[in-house]
ROTI-987470 format. One record per atom (N, C-alpha, C): x, y, z. Coordinates in steps of 0.1 Angstrom, whole numbers, padded with zeros to 4 digits, always signed. Example, Ala and Ser with C-alpha at 12.3 -4.5 7.8 and 13.67 -1.06 7.14 Angstrom:
% ROTI-987470
+0132-0057+0078+0123-0045+0078+0132-0033+0078+0128-0022+0071+0137-0011+0071+0129+0000+0079
END
This chain:
% ROTI-987470
+3123+1558+1569+3128+1542+1571+3126+1534+1587+3119+1526+1587+3119+1520+1602+3127+1508+1600+3138+1504+1610+3148+1497+1611+3138+1483+1612+3143+1474+1599+3141+1462+1596+3136+1453+1607+3138+1454+1618+3134+1442+1630+3125+1448+1639+3124+1464+1639+3115+1469+1648+3103+1473+1643+3091+1473+1650+3078+1482+1646+3084+1497+1647+3083+1506+1640+3080+1525+1642+3072+1527+1646+3072+1533+1659+3057+1540+1662+3053+1552+1660+3069+1562+1654+3060+1569+1646+3060+1572+1636+3061+1561+1627+3061+1560+1615+3041+1563+1613+3041+1564+1598+3026+1569+1592+3024+1555+1584+3031+1549+1587+3029+1532+1580+3017+1526+1590+3008+1518+1590+3003+1512+1599+3012+1501+1603+3007+1494+1615+3018+1484+1621+3012+1472+1616+3004+1470+1605+3004+1457+1601+3011+1453+1586+3016+1468+1580+3024+1468+1570+3036+1467+1573+3041+1473+1582+3053+1472+1590+3054+1461+1592+3046+1455+1606+3053+1438+1607+3053+1428+1595+3043+1430+1584+3049+1418+1571+3061+1427+1562+3062+1436+1566+3077+1438+1555+3089+1429+1560+3088+1434+1579+3099+1430+1589+3097+1410+1587+3082+1404+1586+3084+1389+1587+3087+1386+1570+3085+1396+1564+3086+1388+1547+3104+1392+1546+3106+1404+1552+3123+1401+1545+3131+1394+1559+3127+1386+1568+3133+1377+1570+3136+1362+1567+3125+1360+1554+3117+1347+1544+3130+1353+1534+3126+1366+1528+3132+1365+1519+3154+1371+1524+3153+1371+1530+3170+1372+1533+3174+1356+1539+3166+1346+1540+3170+1339+1544+3171+1336+1563+3171+1344+1570+3172+1349+1579+3162+1336+1591+3152+1333+1581+3143+1320+1583+3143+1314+1572+3147+1302+1577+3147+1294+1560+3138+1283+1558+3139+1275+1544+3128+1267+1544+3123+1257+1549+3116+1255+1555+3113+1248+1566+3113+1250+1583+3121+1263+1585+3120+1263+1600+3106+1270+1604+3107+1269+1614+3094+1271+1623+3093+1285+1627+3085+1295+1624+3087+1305+1631+3080+1306+1645+3084+1318+1650+3082+1321+1661+3063+1318+1663+3060+1312+1675+3048+1313+1677+3039+1330+1678+3025+1331+1675+3015+1342+1677+3019+1351+1686+3020+1341+1695+3024+1348+1713+3035+1357+1715+3047+1346+1713+3062+1354+1706+3058+1365+1697+3057+1371+1687+3056+1380+1679+3050+1388+1687+3035+1385+1691+3031+1401+1696+3036+1404+1709+3042+1396+1715+3056+1400+1728+3068+1406+1727+3071+1405+1711+3083+1409+1707+3080+1419+1698+3071+1422+1689+3067+1436+1684+3057+1445+1689+3050+1442+1702+3041+1443+1709+3034+1454+1700+3023+1442+1696+3014+1447+1684+2998+1438+1688+2992+1438+1684+2981+1430+1685+2982+1418+1680+2970+1404+1689+2970+1394+1681+2965+1393+1667+2953+1402+1664+2953+1407+1648+2958+1408+1640+2967+1419+1646+2978+1428+1636+2985+1412+1631+2987+1403+1642+2999+1394+1637+2992+1381+1631+2982+1377+1633+2971+1370+1625+2969+1377+1610+2965+1389+1611+2963+1392+1595+2980+1389+1592+2987+1394+1589+3000+1395+1586+3004+1376+1585+3005+1368+1592+3006+1351+1592+3001+1346+1583+2983+1351+1578+2979+1346+1571+2977+1355+1556+2986+1367+1552+2991+1370+1539+3000+1369+1539+3007+1363+1544+3021+1351+1540+3018+1339+1538+3008+1330+1543+3003+1322+1537+2991+1320+1526+2988+1334+1523+2980+1333+1509+2987+1335+1504+3006+1339+1498+3013+1343+1490+3025+1327+1490+3021+1320+1498+3025+1309+1494+3040+1308+1505+3048+1319+1514+3057+1320+1519+3060+1311+1531+3043+1311+1542+3047+1301+1549+3034+1293+1550+3033+1276+1557+3019+1271+1560+3020+1268+1574+3007+1264+1573+3006+1259+1591+3004+1245+1591+3010+1236+1600+3002+1225+1603+3002+1227+1613+2988+1221+1613+2983+1218+1629+2987+1207+1641+2987+1214+1651+2992+1207+1659+3011+1208+1667+3015+1215+1650+3029+1212+1653+3033+1234+1651+3029+1237+1646+3031+1254+1640+3036+1257+1630+3040+1273+1625+3038+1275+1612+3055+1272+1611+3055+1271+1597+3068+1268+1591+3072+1277+1574+3081+1281+1575+3085+1287+1563+3085+1277+1549+3081+1279+1538+3076+1271+1527+3088+1270+1522+3090+1258+1511+3098+1252+1499+3095+1261+1490+3104+1264+1480+3097+1274+1466+3090+1266+1463+3081+1276+1455+3068+1264+1446+3077+1251+1434+3072+1246+1437+3076+1233+1428+3067+1233+1415+3077+1236+1406+3075+1233+1392+3071+1217+1391+3063+1213+1382+3064+1200+1374+3059+1200+1360+3065+1197+1346+3062+1196+1336+3054+1187+1335+3047+1186+1324+3034+1181+1318+3041+1171+1309+3050+1163+1309+3057+1158+1301+3056+1145+1303+3057+1134+1311+3064+1119+1315+3056+1121+1324+3054+1110+1322+3043+1100+1338+3057+1097+1349+3058+1105+1363+3066+1105+1370+3059+1102+1380+3067+1095+1389+3058+1092+1403+3064+1102+1414+3051+1107+1420+3052+1118+1434+3067+1110+1441+3066+1096+1444+3087+1094+1449+3094+1098+1444+3097+1094+1429+3103+1097+1422+3107+1113+1423+3098+1123+1420+3100+1135+1416+3102+1142+1429+3095+1137+1442+3104+1142+1449+3117+1144+1452+3123+1132+1455+3135+1123+1455+3146+1138+1443+3143+1131+1438+3150+1144+1426+3151+1153+1428+3147+1162+1438+3142+1177+1439+3153+1181+1452+3154+1163+1461+3161+1166+1473+3155+1163+1485+3141+1166+1485+3130+1165+1495+3127+1146+1498+3124+1146+1514+3121+1132+1518+3103+1130+1514+3102+1118+1503+3092+1120+1506+3080+1109+1514+3066+1111+1516+3061+1106+1526+3049+1103+1520+3044+1086+1525+3027+1088+1522+3022+1088+1531+3005+1085+1536+3003+1081+1540+2983+1080+1534+2980+1066+1533+2973+1060+1531+2961+1066+1539+2948+1070+1533+2938+1076+1537+2927+1065+1535+2926+1065+1524+2913+1051+1519+2922+1041+1510+2915+1027+1512+2922+1015+1506+2908+1005+1507+2900+1005+1495+2889+0995+1495+2883+0992+1481+2871+0982+1477+2865+0980+1470+2849+0993+1468+2851+0997+1459+2838+1003+1454+2826+1002+1443+2818+1002+1437+2809+0999+1423+2818+1012+1415+2822+1004+1406+2826+1017+1396+2812+1022+1394+2811+1040+1395+2803+1050+1392+2804+1049+1375+2794+1053+1369+2791+1054+1354+2803+1064+1349+2810+1074+1352+2816+1084+1348+2831+1075+1347+2834+1066+1362+2844+1063+1355+2846+1051+1353+2837+1042+1351+2837+1030+1343+2835+1037+1327+2832+1048+1321+2833+1048+1308+2845+1052+1306+2856+1060+1314+2873+1062+1313+2879+1049+1309+2872+1040+1320+2882+1029+1320+2875+1012+1317+2868+1016+1306+2857+1007+1293+2856+0995+1303+2845+0999+1309+2841+0984+1320+2826+0992+1322+2820+0983+1328+2805+0984+1330+2804+0989+1344+2793+1002+1342+2794+1007+1356+2788+0996+1367+2792+0997+1384+2786+0985+1391+2797+0978+1388+2808+0975+1383+2819+0967+1382+2829+0969+1394+2831+0961+1404+2842+0962+1413+2855+0968+1406+2855+0981+1419+2868+0992+1416+2877+0990+1429+2890+0991+1427+2898+0994+1437+2904+1008+1440+2900+1010+1452+2904+1026+1448+2913+1029+1465+2922+1036+1460+2932+1041+1470+2934+1054+1468+2930+1060+1480+2936+1075+1481+2944+1081+1489+2957+1089+1490+2971+1085+1492+2971+1102+1493+2973+1106+1507+2982+1123+1512+2998+1121+1511+2998+1132+1499+3015+1126+1496+3022+1145+1499+3030+1135+1512+3042+1149+1516+3057+1153+1512+3060+1161+1513+3076+1161+1518+3082+1171+1525+3096+1161+1529+3097+1165+1543+3088+1170+1552+3078+1163+1551+3065+1163+1564+3052+1170+1559+3056+1180+1547+3046+1191+1547+3039+1184+1534+3022+1190+1536+3012+1179+1528+3014+1189+1517+3014+1179+1504+3019+1185+1490+3004+1181+1479+2998+1171+1478+2988+1168+1473+2979+1156+1479+2969+1153+1470+2961+1140+1477+2964+1133+1463+2960+1120+1464+2958+1111+1451+2948+1099+1454+2937+1103+1441+2930+1091+1443+2930+1083+1435+2936+1071+1431+2937+1059+1424+2924+1050+1417+2920+1046+1405+2908+1037+1411+2912+1028+1398+2916+1009+1401+2917+1004+1388+2907+0991+1390+2911+0983+1379+2897+0974+1378+2903+0963+1389+2892+0961+1397+2899+0951+1403+2898+0936+1401+2892+0931+1389+2898+0917+1387+2907+0919+1375+2910+0927+1375+2926+0929+1366+2938+0926+1378+2931+0933+1390+2945+0929+1400+2942+0925+1411+2942+0913+1414+2939+0907+1427+2944+0905+1438+2942+0906+1452+2949+0910+1462+2959+0924+1461+2953+0935+1453+2964+0945+1452+2965+0951+1463+2951+0951+1470+2951+0960+1488+2956+0951+1496+2965+0943+1494+2974+0937+1506+2985+0945+1509+2992+0954+1496+3003+0957+1495+2999+0973+1510+3009+0977+1510+3010+0984+1522+3015+0998+1512+3003+1008+1503+3009+1017+1494+3017+1034+1505+3017+1029+1517+3026+1041+1523+3040+1039+1525+3041+1024+1522+3057+1023+1523+3063+1015+1506+3056+1015+1496+3059+1014+1484+3047+1022+1472+3057+1029+1463+3049+1026+1453+3038+1023+1445+3026+1027+1444+3016+1020+1437+3022+1018+1418+3028+1022+1413+3030+1021+1402+3042+1008+1400+3050+1009+1410+3058+0999+1412+3053+0980+1415+3045+0987+1423+3038+0969+1426+3030+0969+1410+3023+0976+1406+3016+0974+1394+3028+0964+1384+3038+0974+1381+3050+0966+1371+3057+0953+1379+3059+0955+1388+3069+0939+1394+3061+0931+1399+3044+0932+1405+3034+0921+1406+3028+0919+1395+3025+0929+1386+3012+0923+1375+3017+0922+1364+3027+0932+1360+3035+0933+1344+3025+0941+1340+3027+0958+1343+3017+0966+1340+3027+0975+1339+3031+0982+1330+3035+0995+1331+3030+1008+1325+3027+1020+1332+3021+1030+1328+3029+1034+1314+3026+1033+1303+3034+1039+1295+3029+1056+1286+3016+1057+1286+3008+1072+1280+2995+1074+1292+2996+1086+1292+2982+1093+1293+2977+1103+1286+2964+1102+1292+2956+1119+1287+2953+1125+1300+2949+1138+1301+2943+1141+1318+2943+1154+1311+2935+1162+1324+2928+1175+1320+2931+1182+1335+2933+1195+1333+2940+1203+1344+2928+1214+1344+2924+1216+1360+2914+1227+1358+2919+1234+1376+2913+1248+1378+2919+1250+1391+2904+1251+1397+2905+1239+1410+2888+1242+1421+2890+1249+1435+2882+1248+1444+2883+1250+1452+2884+1239+1467+2891+1242+1474+2890+1229+1480+2881+1228+1492+2869+1209+1490+2865+1209+1498+2866+1209+1512+2858+1204+1526+2867+1203+1539+2872+1195+1542+2870+1182+1535+2877+1173+1537+2891+1173+1531+2889+1181+1517+2909+1178+1513+2912+1188+1518+2907+1199+1526+2913+1211+1531+2920+1204+1541+2914+1199+1550+2917+1190+1561+2930+1184+1559+2928+1176+1552+2941+1167+1547+2958+1174+1546+2951+1185+1540+2963+1192+1530+2969+1204+1540+2958+1201+1554+2961+1216+1561+2963+1231+1556+2951+1231+1548+2946+1239+1539+2932+1247+1548+2926+1260+1544+2915+1267+1547+2911+1260+1536+2897+1256+1541+2885+1253+1531+2882+1263+1521+2879+1260+1508+2882+1273+1497+2894+1275+1495+2905+1270+1496+2916+1272+1492+2918+1268+1475+2925+1277+1466+2926+1269+1453+2936+1262+1456+2932+1249+1444+2937+1239+1439+2939+1239+1424+2948+1232+1425+2951+1226+1406+2948+1209+1408+2939+1210+1403+2934+1192+1398+2936+1189+1389+2939+1177+1389+2938+1166+1376+2934+1156+1377+2927+1150+1366+2925+1140+1362+2929+1134+1357+2934+1120+1356+2942+1112+1342+2937+1102+1341+2937+1096+1330+2939+1085+1327+2953+1077+1322+2956+1065+1329+2970+1061+1326+2969+1047+1316+2975+1043+1305+2972+1035+1298+2985+1027+1300+2984+1015+1301+2993+1001+1299+2997+0999+1282+3009+0992+1284+3016+0987+1271+3008+0984+1258+2999+0978+1266+2988+0970+1256+2979+0982+1255+2980+0995+1258+2970+1004+1253+2958+1003+1262+2960+0990+1266+2948+0993+1278+2943+1001+1288+2935+1012+1293+2929+1018+1303+2933+1016+1317+2945+1015+1323+2945+1008+1337+2945+1017+1352+2943+1029+1351+2945+1036+1365+2932+1050+1363+2923+1052+1364+2915+1066+1366+2924+1074+1377+2928+1085+1379+2938+1088+1385+2931+1108+1386+2925+1110+1401+2925+1125+1405+2933+1130+1415+2941+1138+1415+2948+1146+1418+2948+1161+1426+2951+1162+1435+2946+1175+1439+2957+1179+1444+2966+1191+1442+2976+1200+1442+2975+1216+1447+2979+1211+1459+2981+1230+1464+2986+1238+1459+2978+1247+1457+2979+1257+1443+2993+1269+1446+2991+1267+1459+3009+1273+1465+3020+1268+1465+3014+1253+1462+3033+1245+1463+3034+1243+1452+3025+1243+1442+3028+1236+1431+3030+1243+1417+3036+1244+1407+3032+1254+1390+3029+1239+1380+3025+1241+1372+3025+1232+1364+3030+1242+1349+3033+1231+1340+3039+1235+1326+3040+1229+1319+3040+1230+1307+3043+1227+1290+3051+1235+1289+3058+1226+1276+3069+1234+1274+3064+1230+1253+3062+1244+1248+3054+1238+1235+3066+1247+1223+3062+1241+1214+3073+1242+1198+3060+1246+1188+3063+1253+1180+3063+1256+1170+3059+1247+1157
END
């Protein structure tokens, strides 16, 4: 056995495997805790006297396993435990993260009006080409990108809805408080997809990384389809589950 914090030059184990076990051990023993920034590549190279390619190979593997994540321009951090989300109730991202003890934040990527594509028009029971409100938001927990949400609403039902700042307050709260619309039930589909470059860049993951993709239609208390929602979840940060009974 080699020391837990050093590379054993006499070991038959390759340096890559030894360094992987050392860094993974620091995470599993909580020497590096969730949210901690790990040393930069140059420091790891100097400390363990290994090549840059070895360090990168190990870090890439830890990213794939969801143990660490990279933030462009900031560094590499220890991930929070994977978040489980039950597919039972309609819960806003803000509520969900606060219940888990994380600080939620939102960046509005797009906020505009578009003509309704045929597919979305059918789901919202309107004519193709009718004006839709489109709001695309990047969702973060403790500063870490977690998911992207694309919301589509029928513009004529919600005049001036784009005047609100959805980085500061939830869309669902605005619908209920300002327009008297409560989202009471929803229908959704879930599938696995690979991240397109635009989505990957926003989530700060590699293109073609695995995503959990949800398409959801939410209905009001009057059984009217209100919102068509697309959600792109980082698969390394989310586990979705249902509880089934006989």
